[in-house]
C-alpha positions in Angstrom: -51.1 73.1 30.7 -48.5 70.4 31.0 -47.6 70.9 27.4 -47.3 74.7 28.0 -44.9 74.3 30.9 -42.9 71.8 28.9 -42.7 74.2 26.0 -41.7 77.1 28.2 -39.0 74.9 29.8 -37.6 74.0 26.4 -37.6 77.6 25.3 -35.6 78.7 28.3 -33.2 75.7 28.2 -29.7 77.2 27.9 -28.4 74.1 26.3 -30.8 74.3 23.4 -29.2 74.9 19.9 -30.0 78.3 18.4 -28.9 79.7 15.0 -25.4 81.2 15.4 -25.5 85.0 15.6 -22.3 85.1 13.7 -23.5 83.1 10.7 -22.2 84.6 7.5 -24.9 86.5 5.6 -25.0 86.1 1.8 -23.3 88.8 -0.2 -25.8 91.3 -1.5 -25.4 92.2 -5.1 -26.7 94.6 -7.7 -26.5 93.4 -11.3 -26.3 96.2 -14.0 -26.6 95.1 -17.6 -28.9 96.3 -20.4 -29.3 92.8 -21.8 -32.3 91.2 -20.0 -31.0 87.7 -20.8 -27.8 88.4 -18.9 -29.5 90.1 -16.0 -32.0 87.2 -15.6 -29.3 84.6 -15.9 -27.0 86.2 -13.4 -29.8 86.9 -11.0 -30.9 83.2 -11.1 -27.4 82.0 -10.9 -26.4 84.2 -7.9 -29.7 84.1 -6.0 -29.9 80.4 -6.0 -27.0 80.1 -3.5 -26.5 80.5 0.2 -23.5 82.8 -0.1 -24.8 85.4 -2.6 -28.1 87.1 -3.5 -29.2 89.7 -6.0 -31.0 92.6 -4.3 -31.6 94.7 -7.4 -31.2 94.8 -11.2 -30.4 97.8 -13.4 -30.5 98.4 -17.1 -28.0 101.3 -17.2 -25.6 103.2 -15.0 -28.2 105.6 -13.6 -30.4 102.8 -12.5 -27.4 101.1 -11.0 -26.5 104.2 -9.0 -30.1 104.6 -7.7 -30.2 100.9 -6.8 -26.9 101.1 -4.9 -28.1 104.1 -3.0 -31.3 102.3 -2.0 -29.9 98.9 -1.2 -26.3 99.5 -0.2 -25.0 96.3 -1.8 -21.8 94.5 -1.0 -20.7 94.4 -4.6 -22.0 95.9 -7.9 -21.7 93.8 -11.1 -21.4 96.4 -13.9 -21.6 96.1 -17.7 -19.6 98.5 -19.8 -21.8 99.2 -22.8 -25.3 100.3 -21.8 -27.7 102.9 -23.2 -28.0 106.2 -21.3 -25.3 106.2 -18.7 -22.8 103.6 -19.6 -20.7 101.6 -17.1 -17.5 103.6 -17.4 -19.4 106.9 -16.9 -21.2 105.5 -13.8 -18.1 103.8 -12.3 -16.6 106.8 -10.5 -19.9 107.4 -8.7 -20.6 103.7 -8.0 -17.2 103.0 -6.4 -18.1 105.5 -3.7 -21.0 103.3 -2.7 -19.7 99.8 -3.0 -16.9 97.7 -4.6 -17.5 97.3 -8.3 -16.7 94.4 -10.5 -17.0 94.9 -14.3 -18.8 91.9 -15.7 -19.0 92.5 -19.4 -18.4 91.3 -22.9 -16.0 94.2 -23.7 -12.3 93.6 -23.5 -10.7 96.5 -25.5 -7.4 97.7 -24.0 -8.5 101.2 -23.3 -11.8 100.1 -21.7 -10.1 97.7 -19.4 -7.4 100.2 -18.4 -10.0 103.0 -17.8 -12.2 100.7 -15.7 -9.2 99.7 -13.5 -8.0 103.3 -13.3 -11.4 104.5 -12.2 -11.5 102.1 -9.3 -13.1 98.8 -10.6 -12.1 96.0 -8.2 -12.1 93.4 -11.0 -12.8 92.9 -14.7 -14.4 89.7 -15.8 -15.2 88.9 -19.5 -18.2 86.7 -20.1 -17.4 83.2 -21.2 -14.1 83.1 -19.4 -15.2 81.9 -16.0 -17.1 79.2 -14.3 -19.9 79.8 -11.8 -17.6 79.1 -8.9 -14.9 81.4 -10.2 -17.5 84.1 -10.5 -18.7 83.7 -6.9 -15.1 83.6 -5.7 -14.3 86.8 -7.7 -17.3 88.5 -6.2 -16.2 87.5 -2.7 -12.6 88.5 -3.2 -13.5 91.9 -4.8 -15.6 92.6 -1.7 -12.5 91.9 0.4 -10.3 94.1 -1.9 -8.6 91.3 -3.8 -9.0 92.1 -7.5 -9.7 89.6 -10.3 -9.2 89.9 -14.0 -10.1 87.2 -16.5 -7.6 86.2 -19.3 -9.4 88.2 -22.0 -9.1 91.4 -20.1 -5.5 90.6 -19.2 -4.6 89.9 -22.8 -6.1 93.2 -23.8 -3.5 94.9 -21.5 -0.5 93.0 -22.7 0.5 95.4 -25.5 0.4 98.4 -23.3 2.0 96.6 -20.4 5.0 95.5 -22.5 5.6 99.0 -23.8 5.1 101.2 -20.7 2.8 100.0 -17.9 3.9 98.4 -14.7 3.1 94.8 -14.1 0.7 95.5 -11.3 -2.2 96.4 -13.6 -2.6 92.9 -15.0 -3.7 90.3 -12.5 -4.6 86.8 -13.5 -8.0 85.5 -12.5 -7.7 84.9 -8.7 -4.3 86.5 -8.4 -3.9 89.8 -6.4 -2.5 92.9 -8.0 1.3 93.1 -8.0 1.9 89.4 -7.8 2.6 88.6 -11.4 6.1 89.5 -12.6 6.6 90.6 -16.3 8.5 87.4 -17.1 5.4 85.3 -16.4 3.0 87.4 -18.5 3.4 85.0 -21.4 1.6 82.4 -19.4 -1.5 84.6 -19.6 -1.6 84.1 -23.4 -1.7 80.3 -23.1 -4.7 80.5 -20.8 -6.8 82.1 -23.5 -8.0 78.6 -24.6 -10.5 78.6 -21.7 -12.8 80.9 -23.6 -16.3 80.0 -24.8 -15.1 79.6 -28.3 -12.8 76.7 -27.5 -15.2 75.2 -25.0 -18.0 75.0 -27.6 -15.6 74.4 -30.6 -17.0 77.3 -32.6 -15.1 78.5 -35.7 -13.9 82.1 -35.8 -16.9 83.2 -37.8 -19.3 81.3 -35.6 -17.8 82.9 -32.5 -18.2 86.3 -34.1 -21.8 85.7 -34.9 -22.5 84.3 -31.5 -21.0 87.5 -30.0 -23.5 89.6 -32.1 -26.4 87.3 -31.1 -25.5 87.8 -27.4 -25.4 91.6 -27.9 -29.0 91.4 -29.1 -28.6 91.9 -32.9 -31.1 90.5 -35.4 -30.2 88.3 -38.3 -30.5 91.3 -40.6 -28.2 93.4 -38.4 -25.7 90.5 -38.2 -25.7 90.1 -42.0 -25.0 93.8 -42.4 -22.2 93.8 -39.8 -20.5 90.7 -41.2 -21.2 91.6 -44.9 -22.9 88.3 -45.5 -26.4 87.3 -46.5 -29.2 86.6 -44.0 -29.3 83.0 -45.4 -25.7 82.5 -44.5 -26.3 84.0 -41.0 -29.2 81.5 -40.5 -26.9 78.6 -41.6 -24.2 79.7 -39.1 -26.8 80.0 -36.4 -28.1 76.5 -37.0 -24.6 75.2 -36.6 -24.0 77.3 -33.5 -27.3 76.1 -31.8 -26.2 72.5 -32.5 -22.8 73.0 -30.9 -24.3 74.9 -27.9 -27.2 72.4 -27.6 -29.6 75.3 -27.7 -33.0 75.8 -29.3 -33.3 79.6 -28.9 -31.3 82.7 -29.1 -31.8 83.5 -25.4 -30.7 80.0 -24.4 -27.6 80.1 -26.6 -26.7 83.6 -25.4 -27.0 82.5 -21.8 -24.7 79.5 -22.3 -22.3 81.6 -24.4 -22.1 84.2 -21.7 -21.7 81.7 -18.9 -24.9 82.5 -17.1 -26.9 79.4 -18.0 
């Protein structure tokens, strides 16, 4: 009885510390990518933090839309190339539900331009950002501050120099409209932060690693690059050594920045 009265007294004590009702809740994310390695890597990366959590995964645009309807996330991370409904096709529908950040391996000029035109709040290319930059980008996109990594920015330079206004090419972490045309050349010098330079891969090795990350088999890579499967295997052995990896999935995760 004495313990019970003491416990009740402690429970009613106005000076007792309680969790703050205004504590910041983690950002709730949906990850949409047809590559299971990327989905799993991003989910592990972003769920193992206090400030972000992944509430759903999707393998195409339709699943992303259904997940967004069901979970109402704070931000949707969206790949471009997916079977069924791709990211660009789904984008106009998804931006009505939540801010969308393209998180992809595609950095073609028209794709980047179209994604931004359709309302994407950011465009990040795998291999061009650290974990902390990714989390910062997610947080900023949620607040309406766009992010674009150097690869996506570079893809826009030709169009920008010919006709487009400078506000369509932000640097990673810089808001739209803050980069004057005379400073755009600085973007090109930042390309060295890519995965290729980080892992010291040759041009051919980087090309093959791209294809590995996209899910191609050795036979498909050989046909795409017009080389023999034996040559592909030799390149892969060198790639694995440079990435300190023992499997395709492990190498892809490191290459894409989700390991």
